[in-house]
PyMOL commands that place a pseudoatom at each C-alpha (Angstrom):
pseudoatom trace, name=CA, resn=PRO, resi=1, chain=A, elem=C, hetatm=0, pos=[-57.460, 178.834, 61.425]
pseudoatom trace, name=CA, resn=ALA, resi=2, chain=A, elem=C, hetatm=0, pos=[-60.965, 179.627, 62.642]
pseudoatom trace, name=CA, resn=LEU, resi=3, chain=A, elem=C, hetatm=0, pos=[-60.356, 183.078, 62.867]
pseudoatom trace, name=CA, resn=ARG, resi=4, chain=A, elem=C, hetatm=0, pos=[-59.225, 182.825, 59.140]
pseudoatom trace, name=CA, resn=ALA, resi=5, chain=A, elem=C, hetatm=0, pos=[-62.407, 181.178, 58.205]
pseudoatom trace, name=CA, resn=ALA, resi=6, chain=A, elem=C, hetatm=0, pos=[-64.762, 183.505, 59.931]
pseudoatom trace, name=CA, resn=GLY, resi=7, chain=A, elem=C, hetatm=0, pos=[-62.908, 185.975, 58.078]
pseudoatom trace, name=CA, resn=ALA, resi=8, chain=A, elem=C, hetatm=0, pos=[-61.983, 188.013, 61.087]
pseudoatom trace, name=CA, resn=ARG, resi=9, chain=A, elem=C, hetatm=0, pos=[-59.071, 190.729, 60.976]
pseudoatom trace, name=CA, resn=VAL, resi=10, chain=A, elem=C, hetatm=0, pos=[-56.616, 189.872, 64.271]
pseudoatom trace, name=CA, resn=VAL, resi=11, chain=A, elem=C, hetatm=0, pos=[-54.620, 192.445, 66.032]
pseudoatom trace, name=CA, resn=ALA, resi=12, chain=A, elem=C, hetatm=0, pos=[-51.644, 190.144, 67.698]
pseudoatom trace, name=CA, resn=SER, resi=13, chain=A, elem=C, hetatm=0, pos=[-50.694, 190.886, 70.764]
pseudoatom trace, name=CA, resn=ILE, resi=14, chain=A, elem=C, hetatm=0, pos=[-46.516, 190.455, 72.090]
pseudoatom trace, name=CA, resn=TRP, resi=15, chain=A, elem=C, hetatm=0, pos=[-45.036, 190.587, 75.357]
pseudoatom trace, name=CA, resn=GLY, resi=16, chain=A, elem=C, hetatm=0, pos=[-41.582, 189.791, 76.641]
pseudoatom trace, name=CA, resn=PHE, resi=17, chain=A, elem=C, hetatm=0, pos=[-39.369, 190.094, 79.681]
pseudoatom trace, name=CA, resn=THR, resi=18, chain=A, elem=C, hetatm=0, pos=[-36.270, 191.147, 77.646]
pseudoatom trace, name=CA, resn=VAL, resi=19, chain=A, elem=C, hetatm=0, pos=[-35.664, 193.270, 74.519]
pseudoatom trace, name=CA, resn=GLU, resi=20, chain=A, elem=C, hetatm=0, pos=[-34.730, 190.123, 73.017]
pseudoatom trace, name=CA, resn=ASP, resi=21, chain=A, elem=C, hetatm=0, pos=[-38.364, 188.057, 73.824]
pseudoatom trace, name=CA, resn=TYR, resi=22, chain=A, elem=C, hetatm=0, pos=[-39.673, 191.068, 72.198]
pseudoatom trace, name=CA, resn=ALA, resi=23, chain=A, elem=C, hetatm=0, pos=[-37.873, 190.716, 68.883]
pseudoatom trace, name=CA, resn=GLU, resi=24, chain=A, elem=C, hetatm=0, pos=[-38.253, 186.698, 69.073]
pseudoatom trace, name=CA, resn=ALA, resi=25, chain=A, elem=C, hetatm=0, pos=[-42.134, 187.473, 68.953]
pseudoatom trace, name=CA, resn=ALA, resi=26, chain=A, elem=C, hetatm=0, pos=[-42.390, 189.749, 66.317]
pseudoatom trace, name=CA, resn=SER, resi=27, chain=A, elem=C, hetatm=0, pos=[-40.148, 187.429, 64.309]
pseudoatom trace, name=CA, resn=MET, resi=28, chain=A, elem=C, hetatm=0, pos=[-42.567, 184.512, 64.950]
pseudoatom trace, name=CA, resn=LEU, resi=29, chain=A, elem=C, hetatm=0, pos=[-45.399, 186.701, 63.592]
pseudoatom trace, name=CA, resn=ALA, resi=30, chain=A, elem=C, hetatm=0, pos=[-43.782, 187.690, 60.321]
pseudoatom trace, name=CA, resn=PRO, resi=31, chain=A, elem=C, hetatm=0, pos=[-44.937, 184.543, 58.465]
pseudoatom trace, name=CA, resn=ALA, resi=32, chain=A, elem=C, hetatm=0, pos=[-48.193, 184.829, 59.633]
pseudoatom trace, name=CA, resn=GLY, resi=33, chain=A, elem=C, hetatm=0, pos=[-51.328, 185.237, 57.322]
pseudoatom trace, name=CA, resn=PRO, resi=34, chain=A, elem=C, hetatm=0, pos=[-52.545, 188.444, 55.786]
pseudoatom trace, name=CA, resn=GLU, resi=35, chain=A, elem=C, hetatm=0, pos=[-55.422, 188.329, 58.447]
pseudoatom trace, name=CA, resn=VAL, resi=36, chain=A, elem=C, hetatm=0, pos=[-53.038, 189.311, 61.206]
pseudoatom trace, name=CA, resn=VAL, resi=37, chain=A, elem=C, hetatm=0, pos=[-53.508, 193.164, 60.513]
pseudoatom trace, name=CA, resn=ALA, resi=38, chain=A, elem=C, hetatm=0, pos=[-51.251, 194.727, 62.951]
pseudoatom trace, name=CA, resn=VAL, resi=39, chain=A, elem=C, hetatm=0, pos=[-49.085, 193.677, 66.086]
pseudoatom trace, name=CA, resn=GLU, resi=40, chain=A, elem=C, hetatm=0, pos=[-50.028, 195.480, 69.472]
pseudoatom trace, name=CA, resn=VAL, resi=41, chain=A, elem=C, hetatm=0, pos=[-46.596, 195.309, 71.602]
pseudoatom trace, name=CA, resn=ASN, resi=42, chain=A, elem=C, hetatm=0, pos=[-47.364, 195.217, 75.260]
pseudoatom trace, name=CA, resn=LEU, resi=43, chain=A, elem=C, hetatm=0, pos=[-45.231, 197.102, 76.707]
pseudoatom trace, name=CA, resn=SER, resi=44, chain=A, elem=C, hetatm=0, pos=[-46.987, 197.739, 80.265]
pseudoatom trace, name=CA, resn=CYS, resi=45, chain=A, elem=C, hetatm=0, pos=[-48.460, 194.369, 81.628]
pseudoatom trace, name=CA, resn=PRO, resi=46, chain=A, elem=C, hetatm=0, pos=[-48.324, 194.722, 85.490]
pseudoatom trace, name=CA, resn=ASN, resi=47, chain=A, elem=C, hetatm=0, pos=[-49.626, 191.141, 85.619]
pseudoatom trace, name=CA, resn=LEU, resi=48, chain=A, elem=C, hetatm=0, pos=[-45.961, 189.702, 84.658]
pseudoatom trace, name=CA, resn=ASP, resi=49, chain=A, elem=C, hetatm=0, pos=[-44.207, 190.394, 87.455]
pseudoatom trace, name=CA, resn=GLY, resi=50, chain=A, elem=C, hetatm=0, pos=[-46.709, 192.662, 90.148]
pseudoatom trace, name=CA, resn=GLY, resi=51, chain=A, elem=C, hetatm=0, pos=[-45.366, 195.492, 87.657]
pseudoatom trace, name=CA, resn=ARG, resi=52, chain=A, elem=C, hetatm=0, pos=[-41.895, 195.957, 89.548]
pseudoatom trace, name=CA, resn=HIS, resi=53, chain=A, elem=C, hetatm=0, pos=[-40.438, 196.530, 85.597]
pseudoatom trace, name=CA, resn=LEU, resi=54, chain=A, elem=C, hetatm=0, pos=[-42.444, 198.056, 82.641]
pseudoatom trace, name=CA, resn=PHE, resi=55, chain=A, elem=C, hetatm=0, pos=[-40.704, 199.102, 79.751]
pseudoatom trace, name=CA, resn=ALA, resi=56, chain=A, elem=C, hetatm=0, pos=[-43.470, 201.502, 79.436]
pseudoatom trace, name=CA, resn=HIS, resi=57, chain=A, elem=C, hetatm=0, pos=[-42.127, 203.402, 82.163]
pseudoatom trace, name=CA, resn=SER, resi=58, chain=A, elem=C, hetatm=0, pos=[-38.991, 204.500, 80.388]
pseudoatom trace, name=CA, resn=ALA, resi=59, chain=A, elem=C, hetatm=0, pos=[-39.031, 206.471, 77.274]
pseudoatom trace, name=CA, resn=GLU, resi=60, chain=A, elem=C, hetatm=0, pos=[-35.791, 204.879, 76.176]
pseudoatom trace, name=CA, resn=GLU, resi=61, chain=A, elem=C, hetatm=0, pos=[-36.642, 201.237, 76.768]
pseudoatom trace, name=CA, resn=THR, resi=62, chain=A, elem=C, hetatm=0, pos=[-39.852, 201.874, 75.035]
pseudoatom trace, name=CA, resn=ALA, resi=63, chain=A, elem=C, hetatm=0, pos=[-37.946, 203.059, 72.153]
pseudoatom trace, name=CA, resn=ALA, resi=64, chain=A, elem=C, hetatm=0, pos=[-35.650, 199.775, 72.181]
pseudoatom trace, name=CA, resn=VAL, resi=65, chain=A, elem=C, hetatm=0, pos=[-38.503, 197.531, 71.884]
pseudoatom trace, name=CA, resn=ILE, resi=66, chain=A, elem=C, hetatm=0, pos=[-40.273, 199.233, 69.427]
pseudoatom trace, name=CA, resn=ALA, resi=67, chain=A, elem=C, hetatm=0, pos=[-37.118, 199.498, 67.327]
pseudoatom trace, name=CA, resn=ALA, resi=68, chain=A, elem=C, hetatm=0, pos=[-36.316, 195.788, 67.884]
pseudoatom trace, name=CA, resn=THR, resi=69, chain=A, elem=C, hetatm=0, pos=[-40.115, 194.615, 66.747]
pseudoatom trace, name=CA, resn=ALA, resi=70, chain=A, elem=C, hetatm=0, pos=[-39.954, 195.389, 63.391]
pseudoatom trace, name=CA, resn=ALA, resi=71, chain=A, elem=C, hetatm=0, pos=[-39.556, 192.015, 61.892]
pseudoatom trace, name=CA, resn=CYS, resi=72, chain=A, elem=C, hetatm=0, pos=[-42.858, 191.319, 62.415]
pseudoatom trace, name=CA, resn=GLY, resi=73, chain=A, elem=C, hetatm=0, pos=[-43.528, 193.571, 59.224]
pseudoatom trace, name=CA, resn=ARG, resi=74, chain=A, elem=C, hetatm=0, pos=[-47.119, 195.031, 59.987]
pseudoatom trace, name=CA, resn=PRO, resi=75, chain=A, elem=C, hetatm=0, pos=[-48.111, 197.852, 61.888]
pseudoatom trace, name=CA, resn=ARG, resi=76, chain=A, elem=C, hetatm=0, pos=[-47.184, 197.770, 65.207]
pseudoatom trace, name=CA, resn=TRP, resi=77, chain=A, elem=C, hetatm=0, pos=[-49.278, 199.665, 68.426]
pseudoatom trace, name=CA, resn=ALA, resi=78, chain=A, elem=C, hetatm=0, pos=[-47.317, 200.610, 71.351]
pseudoatom trace, name=CA, resn=LYS, resi=79, chain=A, elem=C, hetatm=0, pos=[-49.745, 199.558, 74.428]
pseudoatom trace, name=CA, resn=LEU, resi=80, chain=A, elem=C, hetatm=0, pos=[-48.408, 201.932, 77.124]
pseudoatom trace, name=CA, resn=SER, resi=81, chain=A, elem=C, hetatm=0, pos=[-48.582, 202.487, 80.919]
pseudoatom trace, name=CA, resn=PRO, resi=82, chain=A, elem=C, hetatm=0, pos=[-50.975, 204.796, 82.609]
pseudoatom trace, name=CA, resn=ASN, resi=83, chain=A, elem=C, hetatm=0, pos=[-48.688, 204.666, 85.889]
pseudoatom trace, name=CA, resn=VAL, resi=84, chain=A, elem=C, hetatm=0, pos=[-46.564, 207.457, 84.871]
pseudoatom trace, name=CA, resn=ALA, resi=85, chain=A, elem=C, hetatm=0, pos=[-46.009, 211.066, 85.613]
pseudoatom trace, name=CA, resn=ASP, resi=86, chain=A, elem=C, hetatm=0, pos=[-46.011, 211.915, 82.018]
pseudoatom trace, name=CA, resn=ILE, resi=87, chain=A, elem=C, hetatm=0, pos=[-47.235, 209.724, 79.201]
pseudoatom trace, name=CA, resn=VAL, resi=88, chain=A, elem=C, hetatm=0, pos=[-46.893, 212.078, 76.663]
pseudoatom trace, name=CA, resn=PRO, resi=89, chain=A, elem=C, hetatm=0, pos=[-42.923, 211.655, 76.022]
pseudoatom trace, name=CA, resn=ILE, resi=90, chain=A, elem=C, hetatm=0, pos=[-43.122, 207.985, 76.391]
pseudoatom trace, name=CA, resn=ALA, resi=91, chain=A, elem=C, hetatm=0, pos=[-45.909, 208.182, 73.567]
pseudoatom trace, name=CA, resn=GLY, resi=92, chain=A, elem=C, hetatm=0, pos=[-43.583, 210.288, 71.362]
pseudoatom trace, name=CA, resn=ALA, resi=93, chain=A, elem=C, hetatm=0, pos=[-40.890, 207.575, 72.156]
pseudoatom trace, name=CA, resn=ALA, resi=94, chain=A, elem=C, hetatm=0, pos=[-42.900, 204.873, 70.852]
pseudoatom trace, name=CA, resn=LEU, resi=95, chain=A, elem=C, hetatm=0, pos=[-44.056, 206.830, 67.455]
pseudoatom trace, name=CA, resn=ASP, resi=96, chain=A, elem=C, hetatm=0, pos=[-40.405, 208.163, 67.129]
pseudoatom trace, name=CA, resn=ALA, resi=97, chain=A, elem=C, hetatm=0, pos=[-39.162, 204.863, 67.053]
pseudoatom trace, name=CA, resn=GLY, resi=98, chain=A, elem=C, hetatm=0, pos=[-41.408, 203.381, 64.343]
pseudoatom trace, name=CA, resn=ALA, resi=99, chain=A, elem=C, hetatm=0, pos=[-44.911, 202.668, 66.003]
pseudoatom trace, name=CA, resn=GLU, resi=100, chain=A, elem=C, hetatm=0, pos=[-48.013, 203.002, 63.739]
pseudoatom trace, name=CA, resn=ALA, resi=101, chain=A, elem=C, hetatm=0, pos=[-50.252, 203.868, 66.715]
pseudoatom trace, name=CA, resn=VAL, resi=102, chain=A, elem=C, hetatm=0, pos=[-50.136, 203.998, 70.584]
pseudoatom trace, name=CA, resn=THR, resi=103, chain=A, elem=C, hetatm=0, pos=[-52.943, 202.076, 72.735]
pseudoatom trace, name=CA, resn=LEU, resi=104, chain=A, elem=C, hetatm=0, pos=[-54.003, 204.437, 75.806]
pseudoatom trace, name=CA, resn=VAL, resi=105, chain=A, elem=C, hetatm=0, pos=[-53.851, 202.418, 78.270]
pseudoatom trace, name=CA, resn=ASN, resi=106, chain=A, elem=C, hetatm=0, pos=[-52.812, 200.033, 79.665]
pseudoatom trace, name=CA, resn=THR, resi=107, chain=A, elem=C, hetatm=0, pos=[-54.228, 198.869, 83.659]
pseudoatom trace, name=CA, resn=VAL, resi=108, chain=A, elem=C, hetatm=0, pos=[-53.583, 200.685, 86.706]
pseudoatom trace, name=CA, resn=MET, resi=109, chain=A, elem=C, hetatm=0, pos=[-51.273, 199.188, 89.467]
pseudoatom trace, name=CA, resn=GLY, resi=110, chain=A, elem=C, hetatm=0, pos=[-52.983, 197.809, 92.349]
pseudoatom trace, name=CA, resn=MET, resi=111, chain=A, elem=C, hetatm=0, pos=[-52.882, 195.111, 94.767]
pseudoatom trace, name=CA, resn=ALA, resi=112, chain=A, elem=C, hetatm=0, pos=[-55.143, 193.166, 97.109]
pseudoatom trace, name=CA, resn=VAL, resi=113, chain=A, elem=C, hetatm=0, pos=[-54.052, 191.686, 100.481]
pseudoatom trace, name=CA, resn=ASP, resi=114, chain=A, elem=C, hetatm=0, pos=[-55.523, 188.996, 102.410]
pseudoatom trace, name=CA, resn=PRO, resi=115, chain=A, elem=C, hetatm=0, pos=[-56.093, 190.365, 105.681]
pseudoatom trace, name=CA, resn=ILE, resi=116, chain=A, elem=C, hetatm=0, pos=[-56.157, 186.920, 107.454]
pseudoatom trace, name=CA, resn=ARG, resi=117, chain=A, elem=C, hetatm=0, pos=[-52.925, 186.035, 106.256]
pseudoatom trace, name=CA, resn=SER, resi=118, chain=A, elem=C, hetatm=0, pos=[-51.529, 189.858, 105.392]
pseudoatom trace, name=CA, resn=ARG, resi=119, chain=A, elem=C, hetatm=0, pos=[-50.021, 188.729, 102.195]
pseudoatom trace, name=CA, resn=ALA, resi=120, chain=A, elem=C, hetatm=0, pos=[-50.714, 189.638, 98.711]
pseudoatom trace, name=CA, resn=VAL, resi=121, chain=A, elem=C, hetatm=0, pos=[-53.608, 187.670, 97.114]
pseudoatom trace, name=CA, resn=LEU, resi=122, chain=A, elem=C, hetatm=0, pos=[-52.102, 187.403, 93.782]
pseudoatom trace, name=CA, resn=GLY, resi=123, chain=A, elem=C, hetatm=0, pos=[-48.798, 185.260, 93.220]
pseudoatom trace, name=CA, resn=GLY, resi=124, chain=A, elem=C, hetatm=0, pos=[-46.876, 188.181, 91.535]
pseudoatom trace, name=CA, resn=GLY, resi=125, chain=A, elem=C, hetatm=0, pos=[-47.536, 190.421, 94.725]
pseudoatom trace, name=CA, resn=GLY, resi=126, chain=A, elem=C, hetatm=0, pos=[-49.702, 193.004, 92.407]
pseudoatom trace, name=CA, resn=GLY, resi=127, chain=A, elem=C, hetatm=0, pos=[-51.251, 193.250, 89.408]
pseudoatom trace, name=CA, resn=GLY, resi=128, chain=A, elem=C, hetatm=0, pos=[-53.467, 195.419, 87.192]
pseudoatom trace, name=CA, resn=LEU, resi=129, chain=A, elem=C, hetatm=0, pos=[-56.782, 197.293, 88.067]
pseudoatom trace, name=CA, resn=SER, resi=130, chain=A, elem=C, hetatm=0, pos=[-58.970, 197.396, 84.741]
pseudoatom trace, name=CA, resn=GLY, resi=131, chain=A, elem=C, hetatm=0, pos=[-62.676, 198.030, 83.850]
pseudoatom trace, name=CA, resn=PRO, resi=132, chain=A, elem=C, hetatm=0, pos=[-64.817, 201.107, 84.687]
pseudoatom trace, name=CA, resn=ALA, resi=133, chain=A, elem=C, hetatm=0, pos=[-62.454, 202.347, 87.770]
pseudoatom trace, name=CA, resn=ILE, resi=134, chain=A, elem=C, hetatm=0, pos=[-59.568, 203.173, 85.180]
pseudoatom trace, name=CA, resn=HIS, resi=135, chain=A, elem=C, hetatm=0, pos=[-62.009, 204.709, 82.313]
pseudoatom trace, name=CA, resn=ALA, resi=136, chain=A, elem=C, hetatm=0, pos=[-61.034, 208.259, 83.474]
pseudoatom trace, name=CA, resn=VAL, resi=137, chain=A, elem=C, hetatm=0, pos=[-57.616, 207.596, 83.151]
pseudoatom trace, name=CA, resn=ALA, resi=138, chain=A, elem=C, hetatm=0, pos=[-57.877, 206.327, 79.845]
pseudoatom trace, name=CA, resn=VAL, resi=139, chain=A, elem=C, hetatm=0, pos=[-59.380, 209.476, 78.755]
pseudoatom trace, name=CA, resn=ARG, resi=140, chain=A, elem=C, hetatm=0, pos=[-57.268, 211.661, 80.303]
pseudoatom trace, name=CA, resn=ALA, resi=141, chain=A, elem=C, hetatm=0, pos=[-54.326, 209.653, 78.261]
pseudoatom trace, name=CA, resn=VAL, resi=142, chain=A, elem=C, hetatm=0, pos=[-55.999, 210.119, 75.041]
pseudoatom trace, name=CA, resn=TYR, resi=143, chain=A, elem=C, hetatm=0, pos=[-56.446, 213.740, 75.530]
pseudoatom trace, name=CA, resn=GLU, resi=144, chain=A, elem=C, hetatm=0, pos=[-53.480, 214.675, 76.461]
pseudoatom trace, name=CA, resn=CYS, resi=145, chain=A, elem=C, hetatm=0, pos=[-51.239, 212.766, 73.832]
pseudoatom trace, name=CA, resn=ARG, resi=146, chain=A, elem=C, hetatm=0, pos=[-53.802, 213.683, 71.025]
pseudoatom trace, name=CA, resn=ALA, resi=147, chain=A, elem=C, hetatm=0, pos=[-53.157, 217.528, 72.064]
pseudoatom trace, name=CA, resn=ALA, resi=148, chain=A, elem=C, hetatm=0, pos=[-49.348, 216.534, 71.500]
pseudoatom trace, name=CA, resn=PHE, resi=149, chain=A, elem=C, hetatm=0, pos=[-49.589, 214.523, 68.780]
pseudoatom trace, name=CA, resn=PRO, resi=150, chain=A, elem=C, hetatm=0, pos=[-52.426, 215.941, 65.960]
pseudoatom trace, name=CA, resn=THR, resi=151, chain=A, elem=C, hetatm=0, pos=[-51.804, 213.258, 63.549]
pseudoatom trace, name=CA, resn=ALA, resi=152, chain=A, elem=C, hetatm=0, pos=[-51.186, 209.985, 65.398]
pseudoatom trace, name=CA, resn=ALA, resi=153, chain=A, elem=C, hetatm=0, pos=[-52.866, 207.142, 65.265]
pseudoatom trace, name=CA, resn=ILE, resi=154, chain=A, elem=C, hetatm=0, pos=[-54.580, 206.652, 68.703]
pseudoatom trace, name=CA, resn=VAL, resi=155, chain=A, elem=C, hetatm=0, pos=[-56.409, 203.726, 70.329]
pseudoatom trace, name=CA, resn=GLY, resi=156, chain=A, elem=C, hetatm=0, pos=[-58.096, 204.276, 73.367]
pseudoatom trace, name=CA, resn=VAL, resi=157, chain=A, elem=C, hetatm=0, pos=[-59.040, 201.609, 75.792]
pseudoatom trace, name=CA, resn=GLY, resi=158, chain=A, elem=C, hetatm=0, pos=[-60.053, 201.498, 79.418]
pseudoatom trace, name=CA, resn=GLY, resi=159, chain=A, elem=C, hetatm=0, pos=[-63.247, 200.618, 80.983]
pseudoatom trace, name=CA, resn=VAL, resi=160, chain=A, elem=C, hetatm=0, pos=[-65.449, 200.391, 77.625]
pseudoatom trace, name=CA, resn=ALA, resi=161, chain=A, elem=C, hetatm=0, pos=[-68.796, 198.714, 78.968]
pseudoatom trace, name=CA, resn=ARG, resi=162, chain=A, elem=C, hetatm=0, pos=[-70.930, 201.277, 77.018]
pseudoatom trace, name=CA, resn=GLY, resi=163, chain=A, elem=C, hetatm=0, pos=[-71.552, 202.937, 73.413]
pseudoatom trace, name=CA, resn=VAL, resi=164, chain=A, elem=C, hetatm=0, pos=[-71.160, 206.261, 75.329]
pseudoatom trace, name=CA, resn=ASP, resi=165, chain=A, elem=C, hetatm=0, pos=[-67.785, 205.099, 76.762]
pseudoatom trace, name=CA, resn=ALA, resi=166, chain=A, elem=C, hetatm=0, pos=[-66.474, 204.561, 73.388]
pseudoatom trace, name=CA, resn=VAL, resi=167, chain=A, elem=C, hetatm=0, pos=[-67.900, 207.886, 72.281]
pseudoatom trace, name=CA, resn=GLU, resi=168, chain=A, elem=C, hetatm=0, pos=[-66.155, 209.713, 75.094]
pseudoatom trace, name=CA, resn=LEU, resi=169, chain=A, elem=C, hetatm=0, pos=[-62.927, 208.318, 74.219]
pseudoatom trace, name=CA, resn=MET, resi=170, chain=A, elem=C, hetatm=0, pos=[-63.326, 209.072, 70.374]
pseudoatom trace, name=CA, resn=ALA, resi=171, chain=A, elem=C, hetatm=0, pos=[-64.200, 212.569, 71.651]
pseudoatom trace, name=CA, resn=ALA, resi=172, chain=A, elem=C, hetatm=0, pos=[-60.974, 212.820, 73.320]
pseudoatom trace, name=CA, resn=GLY, resi=173, chain=A, elem=C, hetatm=0, pos=[-59.106, 212.022, 70.293]
pseudoatom trace, name=CA, resn=ALA, resi=174, chain=A, elem=C, hetatm=0, pos=[-59.177, 208.343, 70.001]
pseudoatom trace, name=CA, resn=ASN, resi=175, chain=A, elem=C, hetatm=0, pos=[-59.387, 206.892, 66.477]
pseudoatom trace, name=CA, resn=ALA, resi=176, chain=A, elem=C, hetatm=0, pos=[-60.063, 203.518, 67.314]
pseudoatom trace, name=CA, resn=VAL, resi=177, chain=A, elem=C, hetatm=0, pos=[-61.443, 202.202, 70.947]
pseudoatom trace, name=CA, resn=GLU, resi=178, chain=A, elem=C, hetatm=0, pos=[-60.841, 198.468, 72.659]
pseudoatom trace, name=CA, resn=VAL, resi=179, chain=A, elem=C, hetatm=0, pos=[-63.307, 197.021, 74.473]
pseudoatom trace, name=CA, resn=GLY, resi=180, chain=A, elem=C, hetatm=0, pos=[-61.401, 194.938, 77.250]
pseudoatom trace, name=CA, resn=THR, resi=181, chain=A, elem=C, hetatm=0, pos=[-62.369, 193.460, 80.637]
pseudoatom trace, name=CA, resn=VAL, resi=182, chain=A, elem=C, hetatm=0, pos=[-66.211, 193.436, 80.191]
pseudoatom trace, name=CA, resn=THR, resi=183, chain=A, elem=C, hetatm=0, pos=[-65.905, 190.760, 77.530]
pseudoatom trace, name=CA, resn=PHE, resi=184, chain=A, elem=C, hetatm=0, pos=[-65.060, 188.361, 80.256]
pseudoatom trace, name=CA, resn=ALA, resi=185, chain=A, elem=C, hetatm=0, pos=[-68.697, 188.340, 81.607]
pseudoatom trace, name=CA, resn=ASP, resi=186, chain=A, elem=C, hetatm=0, pos=[-70.011, 189.030, 78.338]
pseudoatom trace, name=CA, resn=PRO, resi=187, chain=A, elem=C, hetatm=0, pos=[-68.421, 187.937, 75.244]
pseudoatom trace, name=CA, resn=ARG, resi=188, chain=A, elem=C, hetatm=0, pos=[-70.382, 189.835, 72.867]
pseudoatom trace, name=CA, resn=ALA, resi=189, chain=A, elem=C, hetatm=0, pos=[-69.871, 193.364, 74.506]
pseudoatom trace, name=CA, resn=PRO, resi=190, chain=A, elem=C, hetatm=0, pos=[-68.193, 194.717, 71.201]
pseudoatom trace, name=CA, resn=ALA, resi=191, chain=A, elem=C, hetatm=0, pos=[-70.885, 194.290, 69.216]
pseudoatom trace, name=CA, resn=ARG, resi=192, chain=A, elem=C, hetatm=0, pos=[-73.229, 195.824, 71.760]
pseudoatom trace, name=CA, resn=VAL, resi=193, chain=A, elem=C, hetatm=0, pos=[-70.911, 198.801, 72.273]
pseudoatom trace, name=CA, resn=LEU, resi=194, chain=A, elem=C, hetatm=0, pos=[-71.301, 199.070, 68.509]
pseudoatom trace, name=CA, resn=ARG, resi=195, chain=A, elem=C, hetatm=0, pos=[-74.782, 199.386, 67.785]
pseudoatom trace, name=CA, resn=GLU, resi=196, chain=A, elem=C, hetatm=0, pos=[-75.031, 201.509, 71.488]
pseudoatom trace, name=CA, resn=MET, resi=197, chain=A, elem=C, hetatm=0, pos=[-72.781, 203.706, 69.564]
pseudoatom trace, name=CA, resn=GLU, resi=198, chain=A, elem=C, hetatm=0, pos=[-74.851, 203.742, 66.701]
pseudoatom trace, name=CA, resn=ARG, resi=199, chain=A, elem=C, hetatm=0, pos=[-77.908, 204.827, 68.674]
pseudoatom trace, name=CA, resn=TRP, resi=200, chain=A, elem=C, hetatm=0, pos=[-76.108, 207.161, 70.264]
pseudoatom trace, name=CA, resn=CYS, resi=201, chain=A, elem=C, hetatm=0, pos=[-75.319, 208.517, 66.753]
pseudoatom trace, name=CA, resn=ALA, resi=202, chain=A, elem=C, hetatm=0, pos=[-78.802, 208.507, 65.571]
pseudoatom trace, name=CA, resn=ARG, resi=203, chain=A, elem=C, hetatm=0, pos=[-80.117, 210.308, 68.919]
pseudoatom trace, name=CA, resn=THR, resi=204, chain=A, elem=C, hetatm=0, pos=[-77.721, 213.236, 68.962]
pseudoatom trace, name=CA, resn=GLY, resi=205, chain=A, elem=C, hetatm=0, pos=[-77.838, 213.743, 65.182]
pseudoatom trace, name=CA, resn=THR, resi=206, chain=A, elem=C, hetatm=0, pos=[-74.079, 212.853, 64.757]
pseudoatom trace, name=CA, resn=ALA, resi=207, chain=A, elem=C, hetatm=0, pos=[-74.001, 211.814, 60.946]
pseudoatom trace, name=CA, resn=ARG, resi=208, chain=A, elem=C, hetatm=0, pos=[-70.236, 210.554, 61.134]
pseudoatom trace, name=CA, resn=ILE, resi=209, chain=A, elem=C, hetatm=0, pos=[-67.779, 209.565, 63.848]
pseudoatom trace, name=CA, resn=THR, resi=210, chain=A, elem=C, hetatm=0, pos=[-64.074, 210.746, 63.074]
for i in range(1, 210): cmd.bond("trace and resi %d" % i, "trace and resi %d" % (i + 1))
show_as sticks, trace
zoom trace
């Protein structure tokens, strides 16, 4: 209700352990109001089980989940994993199955070990590394998928902390950019990144970003 009152446009994120989980979550979003403009289908969160099973590691499983989420009645963005040998065929499977966009990328799989107890710090065994350390990985994924799918909608995400980071992802081929991890420290970071993009455009004589 608070978001609706503020006039915000919402992209809902869903995930699941099974294809049926995703289908149920998508169905639950079907009656949502018009402020929910899209659904990001997160196929690639290693924080769920330490990354032991990610749908986005398989083109076939990616396609199955996207096909199963059509009941949401909204554009679906397939959020994919960088932890694969080649992200292009997986992005292609998502688009062929009905995704209106691909979100590139989720976190890079990582692990932290307590050297005193010699065991994993995180309960799931491992998790996802995010922030500036993965920015170059995201740029490459966006660039490769743009080259493979010239007309596809691509949302770039990964290590965006400054306006120039967002501009770089767009230069690589992203139509839109997400700001994530930096908001934990600075909840107003998206507005700041936008202002910095505007200043970058003014400084470089860029009249329009497309």
